[in-house]
LOGUKOL-200755 format. One record per residue (C-alpha): x, y, z; residue in three letters. Coordinates in steps of 0.001 Angstrom, whole numbers, padded with zeros to 6 digits, always signed. Example, Ala and Ser with C-alpha at 12.3 -4.5 7.8 and 13.67 -1.06 7.14 Angstrom:
2
+012300-004500+007800ala +013670-001060+007140ser 
***
This chain:
996
-036933+020979-048889met -035479+019965-045570phe -032120+018606-046720glu -029380+020729-045170ser -025868+020210-043940arg -025517+020355-040124pro -024401+023848-039200ala -022760+022840-035923leu -018990+023314-036243pro -017293+019990-036772asp -014827+021123-034168asp -013079+024188-032928asp -011241+024687-036203arg -008809+026968-034487gly -007537+023858-032753ala -006562+022181-035988ala -002901+023080-035842gly -000572+025359-037785pro -001702+024246-041226his -003288+026708-043649glu -002898+029614-041239gly -005166+028192-038519leu -004324+029185-034987arg -002595+026585-032852thr -004997+024938-030409gly -004389+023128-027147pro -001391+020834-027212ala -003268+017957-025602gln -005806+015865-027471leu -008330+014451-025006ile -009896+011024-025203gly -008539+009960-028593arg -005500+007863-027674ala -006755+004734-029460ala -007595+006660-032624glu -004199+008367-032649met -002606+004950-032264gly -004326+003759-035450ser -003259+006905-037283ile +000329+006574-036078ala +000442+003017-037424ala -000838+004207-040816ala +001816+006943-040924leu +004550+004443-040114thr +003343+002155-042890ala +003240+005062-045357ala +006856+005981-044615arg +007731+002370-045399ala +005964+002561-048762gly +002751+000821-047711arg -000072+003248-048288gly -003476+003131-046641gly -006632+005066-045903ala -008623+005916-042779ile -012151+007319-042686phe -012860+009492-039618val -016572+009897-038957thr -018702+011314-036172gly -021394+013818-035377glu -020734+017567-035650pro -018572+019001-032903gly -017182+015645-031793val -013613+016507-032804gly -013009+015093-036263lys -011125+018156-037491thr -009187+018341-034231arg -008086+014733-034705leu -007080+015476-038302ala -005006+018438-037094ala -003240+016205-034614glu -002536+013697-037383ala -001040+016457-039544leu +001148+017592-036674ala +002328+014025-036016ala +003154+013504-039687ala +005053+016797-039889ala +007004+015909-036740ala +008011+012639-038431ala +009330+014554-041448gly +006485+013582-043769met +004969+015795-046453thr +001524+016991-045402thr -001391+018530-047289ala -005018+019152-046498arg -008146+020294-048258gly -011772+020778-047346arg -015030+020457-049213ala -017605+023198-048827ser -021260+023785-049609ala -020803+027563-049587val -020798+029367-052928gly -020726+027906-056433ser -019548+024298-056706pro -015847+023896-057501val -014914+020563-059111pro -012494+018587-056977tyr -012485+021402-054362arg -010668+019540-051496pro -008091+018030-053893leu -007391+021382-055553val -006997+023068-052141glu -004420+020437-051154ala -002543+020951-054435leu -002414+024698-053892phe -001008+024132-050404leu +001777+021983-051856leu +002438+024636-054487ala +002712+027403-051892arg +005243+025394-049912thr +007308+024612-053027gly +006679+020877-052820leu +004481+020491-055891leu +006396+019028-058873pro +006002+020719-062241gly +003650+019254-064859pro +006655+017989-066837asp +007647+015739-063938ala +004372+013811-064317leu +004779+013092-068031gly +001514+012721-069887his -000331+013292-066562his +001104+016805-066384gly -001691+018416-068434pro -004235+016927-066015val -002418+018526-063091leu -002269+021816-064975ala -006013+021761-065538arg -006669+020998-061881leu -004609+024059-061014leu -006666+026246-063379gly -004568+026225-066570asp -007190+025874-069341asp -004837+026577-072274arg -004739+022940-073344asp -008259+021653-073985pro -006841+018160-074399ala -006100+018193-070733ala -009746+017459-069912ala -009744+013983-068434ala -011925+011389-066818ser -012141+010861-063068his -009840+007882-063476val -007180+010057-065111met -007504+012637-062341val -007232+009868-059761gly -004106+008457-061378glu -002576+011932-061560thr -003172+012536-057834val -001867+009053-057054leu +001391+009676-058936arg +001681+013100-057337leu +001379+011598-053837leu +004039+009035-054731gly +006338+011814-055916ser +006002+014148-052910val +006113+011239-050464gly +009135+009499-051938glu +011663+008678-049232gly +009682+010208-046360arg +005974+009497-046788gly +003004+011769-047309cys -000259+012433-045433leu -003247+013855-047319leu -006189+015012-045188val -009518+015744-046873leu -012155+017220-044571asp -015958+017697-044700asp -016351+015120-047453leu -020119+015010-046825his -020107+018289-048824asp -017839+016965-051599ala -018866+016929-055268asp -019398+013664-057120ala -016120+014044-059009gly -014081+014258-055818thr -015713+011112-054450leu -015095+009254-057719ala -011411+010203-057590val -011244+009099-053951leu -012688+005705-054849glu -009874+005271-057388tyr -007276+006361-054795leu -008658+003947-052192leu -008256+001042-054592asp -004689+001940-055581asn -003022+003679-052627ile -001545+000478-051197gly +001711+000642-053170gln +002342+004345-052582gln +004228+006043-049709pro +001102+007928-048727ala -001713+007823-046180ala -005198+009241-046736leu -007191+010630-043792leu -010753+011197-044990leu -013107+013120-042691val -016896+013042-043072ala -020058+013348-041039gly -022417+010483-040326arg -025267+011858-042428ala -026531+009632-045192arg -025138+010507-048597gly -022574+009637-051216ala -019616+010121-048848ala -021111+007754-046265ala -021808+005187-048984glu -018204+005473-050239leu -016883+004906-046716ala -019125+001863-046273ala -018001+000314-049566arg -014348+000950-048760ala -014678-000730-045356arg -016478-003721-046839gln -013755-004448-049354arg -010901-003664-046964gly -009733-000557-048810ala -009932+001617-045684ala -010348+001430-041935thr -012897+003506-040035ala -012596+005562-036873leu -016005+006647-035609asp -015550+009241-032860leu -017882+009102-029885gly -018512+011674-027152pro -016145+012148-024220leu -016863+010477-020901asp -016967+012241-017529his -013220+012096-016722pro -012396+013195-020258glu -014769+016150-020008val -013061+017175-016771arg -009649+016898-018425leu -010769+018891-021474leu -012157+021691-019288val -008930+021773-017295ala -006834+021837-020462thr -008870+024654-021978glu -008564+026727-018812leu -004918+025875-018155gly -005536+024360-014728ile -005226+020919-013134thr -008247+018574-013329pro -008653+018704-009572gly -008991+022493-009692ala -012001+022437-012029val -014974+024132-010347cys -017581+021434-009489pro -020411+023691-010698glu -018663+024216-014033leu -017976+020509-014394leu -021573+019527-013631arg -022807+022030-016177arg -020309+020820-018777ala -021157+017140-018298val -024937+017613-018161ala -025169+020250-020864gly -022787+018991-023520ser -023457+015237-023809ala -019666+014943-024109gly -019427+016897-027382ile -015996+018614-027284pro -017140+021743-029120phe -019902+022342-026568val -017602+021543-023633val -015079+024141-024806lys -017744+026795-025301glu -019168+026112-021847leu -015760+026133-020177ala -014748+029489-021538his -018192+031060-021058asp -018696+029911-017467leu -015123+030681-016482ala -015365+034110-018089gly -018517+034996-016204arg -017085+033670-012941ala -014032+035843-013477gly -016160+038915-014167arg -018658+038425-011361his -016763+036329-008821gly -019518+033697-008770arg -022234+032311-010967his -025562+034023-010682gly -028740+032437-009446ala -030505+030025-011737gly -029130+028299-014792ala -026334+030201-016550pro -027123+031406-020086pro -026176+029261-023048val -022820+030278-024587pro -023242+032524-027596ala -021362+030150-029903gly -023705+027288-029065val -026788+029486-029330thr -025793+030723-032796asp -025135+027188-033979thr -028460+025837-032706val -030308+028849-034105arg -028880+028220-037590arg -029759+024546-037406gln -033353+025262-036370ala -033764+027952-039038ala -032708+025428-041663gly -035757+023306-040796leu -038273+025943-041897gly -041164+027537-039942pro -042796+024251-038995leu -039491+022850-037762gly -038788+025966-035708ala -042269+025786-034138glu -041891+022082-033395leu -038490+022477-031721leu -039518+025621-029845gly -042455+023796-028302met -040325+020702-027668ala -037814+022829-025718ala -040527+023626-023171leu -040305+019998-021970phe -036539+020101-021382gly -034164+017688-023041arg -036751+014916-023671arg -040123+015534-025274phe -043150+013345-026168pro -043921+013527-029866leu -047665+012626-029611pro -048231+015629-027341val -046531+017936-029820leu -048515+016469-032720glu -051767+017229-030914arg -050630+020687-029807ala -049530+021593-033331leu -052568+020032-034949gly -050366+017915-037232arg -050236+014159-037660asp -047088+012099-037647his -046887+011982-041408gly -046859+015768-041669glu -044050+016054-039127leu -041957+013101-040315ser -039924+015101-042844ala -039100+017752-040239val -038130+015080-037733leu -035854+013334-040216arg -034144+016614-041047ala -033743+017501-037355ala -032239+014084-036659val -029926+014409-039680ala -028724+017776-038364ser -027943+016200-034974tyr -030304+018525-033163leu -032497+015701-031863ile -032360+011937-031668thr -034972+009211-031063pro -035105+008332-027383asp -036070+004747-026808gly -037925+002291-029029pro -040630+003512-031329gly -041411+007110-032206thr -043075+008256-028990gln -040131+010108-027451trp -037301+012198-028835tyr -034469+014031-027095ala -032255+016949-027942phe -028744+015721-028689arg -027452+017780-025799tyr -029261+019737-023111arg -027896+023117-024137leu -029659+022851-027486ala -033023+022814-025716ala -031975+025686-023478glu -030829+027751-026457ala -034131+027245-028269leu -036096+028081-025133leu -034117+031279-024617asp -034931+032300-028190asp -038687+032306-027504leu -040274+035606-026569gly -042447+035725-023393pro -045727+035763-025327gly -044610+033065-027746glu -043381+030860-024887arg -046621+031223-022925ala -048710+030492-026006gly -046750+027375-026872tyr -046928+026216-023238ala -050715+026623-023002arg -051229+024658-026207arg -048878+021894-025055ala -050479+021736-021586ala -053956+021343-023078arg -052686+018599-025374ala -050959+016783-022535leu -053967+016807-020201thr -056227+015698-023058ala -054004+012759-023929leu -053344+011777-020278his -056332+012690-018094pro -055417+012996-014443gly -051710+013114-015346leu -050856+009614-014102pro -047330+008392-013377gly -044550+010638-014587ala -046775+013061-016550trp -047238+015364-013578cys -043748+016908-013781ala -043810+017911-017482pro -047316+019316-017000ala -046057+021430-014102ala -043220+022721-016261arg -045664+023688-018998leu -047936+025555-016580tyr -044887+027371-015232glu -043956+028508-018737his -047577+029499-019310ala -047478+031766-016250gly -049990+029744-014163asp -047970+029623-010928ala -050763+028190-008750arg -051277+025131-010951glu -047536+024722-011503ala -046873+024686-007736val -049621+022136-007152arg -048358+019828-009884leu -044697+020180-008881tyr -045631+019210-005321gly -047562+016163-006480glu -044775+015123-008859ala -042222+015457-006049ala -044345+013268-003770arg -044421+010569-006428arg -040670+010791-006928glu -040006+010460-003188met -042271+007410-003120asp -039972+005884-005729glu -036789+006880-003875gly -035761+009486-006460ala -034692+012049-003876val -032643+014341-006099glu -035394+014515-008681arg -037924+015294-005942ala -035658+018015-004591leu -035365+019588-008026glu -039144+019638-008444leu -039721+021067-004967leu -037117+023746-005566thr -038914+024766-008756arg -042204+024938-006882ala -040679+026984-004073his -039319+029573-006490arg -042863+030163-007719leu -044343+030676-004258leu -045782+034124-003676glu -048603+035367-001425pro -051834+034048-002830gly -050194+031384-004967thr -051464+028642-002679thr -053114+028159+000718ser -051068+028462+003957pro -051444+024750+004670glu -050294+023769+001168ala -047464+026287+001431his -046300+024727+004707ala -046548+021202+003299thr -044389+022151+000343leu -041761+023728+002620leu -041749+020652+004874glu -041206+018360+001903arg -038475+020618+000558leu -036590+020627+003874leu -037011+016846+004222asp -035558+016377+000739ala -032679+018726+001572val -031835+016733+004707ala -032005+013405+002861cys -029918+014545-000079ser -027392+016688+001755gly -027965+019473-000779arg -027829+022177+001870leu -027497+024851-000803asp -031218+024335-001436arg -032235+025403+002087val -034616+028395+001942pro -033142+031453+003604ala -036081+032271+005887gln -039091+030420+007156thr -040732+033298+008900gly -040390+036135+011346pro -039366+033777+014167asp -036016+033337+012359glu -032799+035088+013249asp -030655+036424+010433glu -027351+035363+009152gly -025958+031852+008798asp -027625+030216+005832gly -029494+027556+007867asp -032742+029187+006924gly -031679+032387+008619gly -030785+034866+005921gly -028877+034839+002687gly -029959+033123-000501gly -033520+032997-001827asp -036470+034014+000346glu -038685+031187+001474cys -041831+033169+000879gly -044297+034914+003137ala -043975+032324+005882ala -045420+034667+008516his -048929+033692+007423his -048325+029994+008129leu -049942+028468+011231pro -047680+028444+014306ala -047734+024646+014597arg -046549+024344+010995arg -043775+026866+011621arg -042708+024763+014601ala -042333+021760+012318gly -040273+023816+009886leu -037918+024944+012651his -037528+021346+013801ala -036448+020389+010303arg -034080+023335+010114leu -032585+022162+013414ser -031743+018783+011910glu -030215+020494+008872ile -028104+022664+011194ala -026811+019461+012817ile -025802+018210+009384leu -023954+021470+008836arg -022127+020994+012112gly -023745+024017+013784arg -025196+022737+017061pro -025790+026213+018523ala -027919+027102+015533arg -029793+023810+015868ala -030648+024584+019481arg -031867+028056+018489ala -034267+026524+015984his -035483+024101+018652leu -036105+026915+021115asp -038248+028641+018496thr -040130+025430+017709ala -040857+024736+021368arg -042020+028286+021961arg -044453+028005+019072leu -045768+024641+020267leu -046149+025847+023850asp -048523+028492+022578ala -050208+026223+020035his -049927+022533+021079pro -050080+020012+018235ser -049981+016248+018545glu -048933+015984+014885ala -045867+018241+015236his -044580+017469+018733thr -042937+014156+017634pro -041082+016005+014863val -039698+018471+017410val -038828+015678+019858asp -036881+013819+017194leu -034983+016958+016201ala -034250+017588+019889ala -032858+014064+020253ala -030445+014662+017368his -029436+018033+018780ala -028834+016481+022200glu -026069+014342+020703leu -024146+017480+019811ser -024299+018732+023403arg -021370+018163+025783val -022912+016540+028870ala -022560+013240+030790pro -026255+012440+030383asp -026611+013353+026722arg -027044+009761+025461leu -029734+009007+028029ala -031533+012265+027311thr -031388+011676+023574ala -032744+008145+024019ala -035644+009419+026137ala -036528+012031+023510leu -036325+009433+020745ala -038660+007075+022626arg -041101+009934+023144arg -040891+010707+019437ala -041662+007077+018554val -044717+007015+020819asp -045982+010388+019611gly -045432+009556+015962ala -047391+006331+016331gln -050305+008193+017915arg -050204+010851+015195ala -049760+008246+012452arg -046434+009597+011242leu -044642+006436+010077pro -041565+008186+008692asp -040976+010065+011957val -041499+006888+013970ala -039058+004975+011762gly -036360+007654+011968arg -036733+007809+015749ala -036345+004019+015938leu -033137+004257+013908leu -031737+006815+016329leu -032683+004615+019288leu -030911+001681+017664gly -027730+003662+017123arg -027751+004808+020742leu -028152+001250+022057glu -025925-000590+019570arg -022743-000640+021654asp -024411-001761+024879gln -027453-003780+023804asp -027079-004993+020250glu -030176-007251+020214pro -032321-004279+021209ala -030664-002127+018562ala -031273-004743+015883val -034908-004939+016987ala -035260-001164+016543his -033619-001273+013109phe -035777-004193+012021ser -038919-002478+013245arg -038011+000644+011276ala -037448-001470+008184arg -040816-003172+008644ala -042528+000236+008836ile -040724+001313+005660ala -041815-001772+003766leu -045399-001581+004989ala -045814+002107+004198arg -043634+002133+001065his -040974+004524+002403leu -037840+003759+000339pro -035576+006291+002063val -036379+004884+005493leu -035879+001356+004172arg -032382+002083+002881val -031464+003792+006137arg -032616+000789+008167ala -030852-001683+005888glu -027617+000309+006170thr -027776+000092+009971glu -028498-003640+009893leu -025648-004193+007425ala -023252-002277+009672thr -024132-004470+012658val -023697-007646+010627ala -020336-006512+009239ala -018947-005950+012743ser -019287-009687+013388his -018696-011476+010097asp -016429-008760+008656asp -017940-009191+005233arg -018800-005636+004233pro -020695-006663+001111thr -024047-005633+002563arg -022662-002256+003582val -021249-001745+000099glu -024604-002670-001396arg -026427-000264+000922ala -023972+002516+000089arg -024511+001921-003613gly -028270+002160-003226glu -027941+005338-001149ala -025808+006907-003876leu -028280+005846-006549arg -031133+007448-004631met -029167+010631-003939gly -028928+010095-000160leu -025455+011574+000152leu -025188+011887+003974pro -026247+008260+004362leu -023878+007154+001596ala -020997+008920+003344his -021887+007260+006655glu -021731+003869+004954ala -018502+004903+003245gly -017033+005768+006637leu -017856+002273+007901val -016117+000812+004849leu -013097+003088+005267ala -012590+002015+008895leu -012918-001605+007813asp -010222-001058+005152arg -007961+000577+007758ile -008274-002391+010091arg -007500-004738+007203arg -004485-002547+006317cys -005924-001709+002895ala -004725+001826+003499phe -004810+003042-000094glu -008399+001940-000556glu -009311+003643+002712ala -007594+006839+001607arg -009540+006898-001653asp -012844+006423+000167leu -012027+009117+002719ile -010657+011662+000238asp -013594+011346-002159asp -016166+011590+000610ala -014347+014470+002349ala -014219+016484-000867ala -017936+015932-001374asp -018791+016736+002257ala -016744+019950+002117ala -018464+020971-001114arg -021914+020322+000324leu -021171+021904+003700gly -021799+018684+005646leu -019772+019681+008705gly -020672+016691+010865arg -019792+014221+008117thr -016558+016060+007380leu -015539+015857+011046ala -015996+012083+011050ala -013973+011764+007849leu -011132+013922+009210arg -011034+011603+012208leu -010958+008571+009919ala -007962+010033+008085glu -006143+010478+011401ala -006908+006847+012292val -005593+005721+008897arg -002279+007483+009500cys -002080+006246+013093ala -002474+002618+012065his +000572+003036+009853gln +002626+004667+012594gly +002766+007952+010676arg +002619+010479+013493arg +003294+013678+011484pro +000486+012875+009041glu -001778+011910+011955met -001125+015258+013603arg -001959+017102+010396glu -005241+015225+010130ala -006089+015982+013760leu -005301+019648+013193glu -007794+019662+010336arg -010296+018009+012685leu -009922+020577+015470thr -012148+023322+013947pro -014875+020721+013457leu -015000+019303+016981leu -018142+021254+017836asp -019835+019444+014955ala -018934+016028+016414glu -018062+016332+020135pro -017473+012577+020532thr -014511+012900+018164ala -012365+014025+021116arg -012559+010656+022847ala -012288+008770+019559leu -009240+010767+018440ser -007349+009719+021583tyr -008432+006078+021559gly -008467+005238+017854leu -005630+007444+016652ala -003153+008867+019159arg -002920+005870+021489ala -002736+003303+018683phe +000081+005240+017045cys +001946+005389+020372ser +001692+001610+020735leu +003265+001127+017307leu +006043+003503+018350glu +006646+001493+021576glu +005608+004515+023638arg +003441+002463+025948his +003316+004995+028766asp +002095+007636+026338ala -000488+005194+024990ala -001801+004512+028503arg -002130+008237+029139gln -003922+008748+025829glu -006329+005920+026512phe -006947+007443+029941ala -007654+010769+028238gln -010130+009039+025942ala -011906+007534+028947leu -011978+010932+030648ala -013540+012583+027609his -016048+009740+027418asp -016966+010203+031060ser -017668+013896+030476glu -019343+013327+027138asn -020212+009662+026435pro -019409+008506+022914ala -021805+006413+020888ala -018870+004623+019258gly -016148+002275+020488asp -012718+003832+020981phe -011016+000745+022439gly -012711+000474+025826arg -013800-003121+025213his -010712-004164+023257gly -007177-002860+023354val -007714-000870+026580ile -008930-004045+028265leu -005902-006014+027048leu -003440-003375+028258leu -005224-003166+031603gly -004979-006945+032107val -001300-006972+031114leu -000612-004165+033616asp -002561-005919+036341gly -005081-003072+036626arg -007978-005087+035237met -009227-008573+035813gly -012187-010883+035570arg -014770-008263+036483leu -013632-005982+033706his -013586-008880+031272leu -017133-009795+032231ala -018296-006200+031829ala -016799-006081+028338ala -018504-009356+027464ala -021866-007935+028523arg -021405-004927+026244ala -022334-005667+022660ser -019274-003791+021390ala -017100-006357+023124gly -018472-009076+020843gly -017295-007589+017562thr -014614-009462+015684arg -012215-006524+016040trp -012531-006460+019834asn -012572-010252+020137his -008878-010454+019300gln -007979-008145+022188phe -010525-009474+024683ala -009678-013091+023857gly -005976-012533+024455leu -006779-010684+027695ala -008641-013785+028852gln -005680-015953+027813ala -003326-013798+029903val -005579-014244+032951leu -005784-018015+032384leu -001995-018209+032137gly -001582-016367+035423arg -004067-018754+037003glu -001871-021684+035985gly -004086-022935+033195arg -001702-022857+030203pro -003594-025318+028011glu -006799-023298+028306glu -004841-020096+027758ala -003313-021507+024557thr -006702-022614+023245ala -008347-019242+023978val -005390-017404+022414ala -005712-019548+019290gly -009342-018511+018822lys -008477-014863+019390ala -005665-014997+016852leu -007958-016711+014393glu -010283-013712+014675ala -007252-011459+014168ala -006323-012997+010819glu -008233-010266+008983leu -006297-007497+010729tyr -002577-007771+009908pro -001354-004823+011958met -003553-005435+014997ala -002671-009149+015031arg +001061-008440+015190arg +000530-005788+017830leu -001367-008318+019912cys +001412-010877+019479leu +004023-008377+020566arg +001948-007281+023608leu +001177-010747+025012val +004448-012559+024154ala +006197-011780+027454arg +003217-012930+029548ala +002898-016087+027427ala +006605-016842+027818tyr +006624-016265+031576glu +003453-018283+032220asp +004252-021055+029731gly +001438-020887+027243trp +001147-020235+023510gly +004128-019912+021164glu +005751-016618+022176pro +008985-017098+020212val +007176-017838+016949asp +004763-014992+017650trp +007573-012502+018146leu +009341-013617+014986arg +006130-013209+013006glu +005531-009793+014525ala +009142-008684+014011glu +009069-009622+010362glu +005788-007774+009798tyr +006830-004635+011659phe +010162-004565+009856his +008410-004821+006487gly +006001-002047+007513ala +008853+000262+008460gly +007924+000263+012179leu +011443+000078+013537arg +010605+000611+017191ala +008084-002239+017270ala +010417-004515+015305ala +013289-003664+017663gly +011146-004428+020703ala +010328-007853+019259cys +014035-008566+018719arg +014839-007482+022274ala +012172-009798+023683leu +013513-012660+021572leu +017001-012121+022957arg +015589-012118+026464gly +014010-015480+025750met +017319-016869+024517gly +016005-017245+020984ala +018018-016533+017870ser +017511-013032+016569val +017559-012188+012955arg +020100-009606+011900gln +018726-006860+009718arg +021379-006303+007096arg +021259-005363+003444thr +019957-008267+001388gly +017653-009748+004010thr +014692-009196+001696glu +016100-012011-000473arg +015814-014524+002369val +012639-016630+001960pro +009978-015875+004607pro +010230-019344+006135gly +013958-018984+006743leu +013535-015387+007911arg +011178-016567+010630arg +013864-019003+011752cys +016260-016098+012137gly +018449-016955+009116val +020592-013960+008115thr +021415-012775+004617ala +024957-014247+004779arg +023643-017540+006180glu +021182-017678+003283phe +024062-017339+000813glu +025740-020309+002515val +022425-022200+002603ala +022012-021953-001171arg +025428-023559-001676leu +024813-026231+000967val +021544-027046-000815ala +023496-028088-003932val +025942-030032-001754arg +028924-027715-002162thr +031776-028502+000245ser +032747-026061+002990asn +036115-025440+001309lys +034460-024537-001997asp +031923-022339-000198ile +034759-020441+001492ala +036507-019906-001833ala +033375-018781-003622arg +032247-016357-000904leu +035762-015188-000047his +035441-016049+003638ile +037434-018325+005921ser +036693-022010+006313leu +036025-021464+010019arg +033400-018825+009216thr +031700-021226+006817val +031582-023919+009479glu +030030-021439+011888lys +027349-020440+009362his +026539-024076+008578val +026194-024860+012267ala +023857-021887+012750asn +021777-023002+009769leu +021313-026503+011136leu +020479-025213+014605arg +017971-022597+013439lys +016218-024890+010985thr +016278-027965+013187gly +018118-030291+010783his +020492-032953+012170pro +023093-032586+009414asn +023833-030821+006155arg +022547-033737+004075thr +019124-033472+005696ala +019198-029710+005147phe +020132-030145+001473ala +017328-032641+000963asp +014733-030184+002318ser +016198-027053+000685ala +016634-028248-002879his +014477-025399-004261asp +016480-022506-002790leu +018292-021907-006074asn +015225-021776-008317arg 
***
């Protein structure tokens, strides 16, 4: 009763290629490179007279026919004869239908030999083609198989032949019997068989299994596309580059299709078409493409009334649904539903989800959406009420994860009050587990149902507070309600107009509205709109002045502390710290652990550069609160801060990477991007510039998409620093130009852009006066608007000041007292500054020892180490400490390899001033081993060295290199002097491996 062939198209058959009049599809086949490699090998073997067979299997829509079309095109391009046929369940059965269709194709193209050419097999061919005049032509399946085999050998002679037979799950028994004969005998023919079938159980599947077991055929089972392949398929279908694919379209395609190419294509064209007609996608989920809806509708209809009722009710739950609930709602036991379930699974509409038979899932999300859209309002509400009663009966109190599906059912049933209550409770549970994105989705659903009278004012306010908290955690600023009440100004999307209404917020208590405005202020800071944040704070304070509330004042104080950091003022850090302390104290009195923890984190960040132990204490205290009160978001935030502090000393960013991964898993995108920024700056300092670029580009694209203006400003600055540390001024300028419109979002970026980017680039360009001016500009900006980050004050600025004589012991001591001065990055600069002072004080041994420790710290930072060596070499040479000549040679070699000609030239000039040999930079120097390069050996001297190493005489060297004997003697003398060998024999003994 329930046996039916899956109605989902096996593929977009229009993409099959130019065979049999089908339209030509996209030229690019996505995600099937390995499969096409196997097919190409089979085609090559067939052209060489070694036949073979390949079974292509997979679920409907996965691209089996598309792959077959590509195989036909490849065979035709190689000059092979091609033919294809397809089985069908439509109409009266036709014996050998796919084989006959292939024969007719060969006949139409003039490639089919006449019956006489096949001898006594000719009558069999004639009967296959419909000539019934000779009754003796009736033959067994073996005779038909032999006839087809000989025919393939004939048409493939000298060039090979490819026969494609599609939809074999619908083939008659005779066709499959002939195929079994062909599989056993194709090996000696110049032909390849490509046999396409679904995965459903049946005779075709059994034939494929037997053929694989005895080695008569190979199998290619096609799976769904992965995320990058879905992106590429969408781009190919729309004729655009993968990077230009709309993120909304891509998310919908990935989530809705389960990687099934047919569904991806339908979604791509439908979503793109509607975007083109309307300029943007409408609110809510877009409708299911008509092609997918029709396919799902046919599949469901094939399951009968009970199957349609089962799947319609299942669609109310979303993609996954609990079978026991449906059994109770339908009043059927498992045995009664088992046949329907088997048929639905066989049609690839649903699939078991997990062990046992408790849960099932629709094969792809759009199938559930299509079935849900097909339900009328009354039918949907009736199904939902029955399912809700069954669910609450089976799971009293809705423990664990049952709250969310119950809320969905009540929403479908039209009971908004109960749906809002359950969505709120489900969201609370999800937040307790750190599932922020899931909580946000549930809260958004609840908010859309809010209307006057749906719930009490207090419950309404609580839901809005949780929604805004989830928005701030996740960075999904598109979910911010447009208005929170009449206190709101119109117009910028931070809760002030545009988008969905937040509900009748005017009836909420004033103290609750104050808390909402405080939250909107923090969201405005994330957007990079400090003026808007201050406007929200003014409203919040006005409301609290009229209606004081101990429970909401700490929330406003914390928001004010964050907003203070976006203000341009000399006292902003102190003011922010005072507000944060007040927030901590107030939150503790009001028993608001999350607010207290977040205020402690802000305090720690404000004190980190000057008093690291105090900062670590704040971070640790916040973490302890999170663990005690089970606040996973706060815990991850605290652990990220602690990991960042640790990484600044041991320079092992593993903890930061781990914290970033957990933030991404939980959906805490702003926090994940902050951690990513720490990692990007670490990669820049280590000169892993490509890795840094990838981190910055990915995060910047995400921040721009989400509207995270403050995060985007920091990432634009990081890109400028990355370019500066490579001495790429034009690219640095471009990055700083992109930063300029965002400076209001991150005012401290002005000081950081001068200290971390402009000045560092000037040093690498040997523009030291410009670097001093830029560092001075950074200090001036910091004086007007103190930065909470280090821009070189306790490191490179200190070293330059000591070298210039403008700074001394007092400055060194001040840097040592600041926690930022103790980071490994700053230790290299501060340590060398101390060495310079020791050298001037006539303490060369101490200076050398201190410099050694500083350079040991600098080992992780290739560019900064060489810059330090170049900067201190003159002082070390003049005061007699360290190894200035070796340092300059090391720095010169590095700068030359990095393409920093000015810095490399400065090193060579200093070497000449010290009377040291200077390496000539001629063509071929890259072939000189590093050890000899550091000794100043030139390319020509290296050529001589290789011959000296094998004990070639000077006369023979002159003849071989076409230079004079006197020139050879000069080169040999230079070699011995530069390498410190007493004679050429000693040199040859130590350089025996130069010619390997």
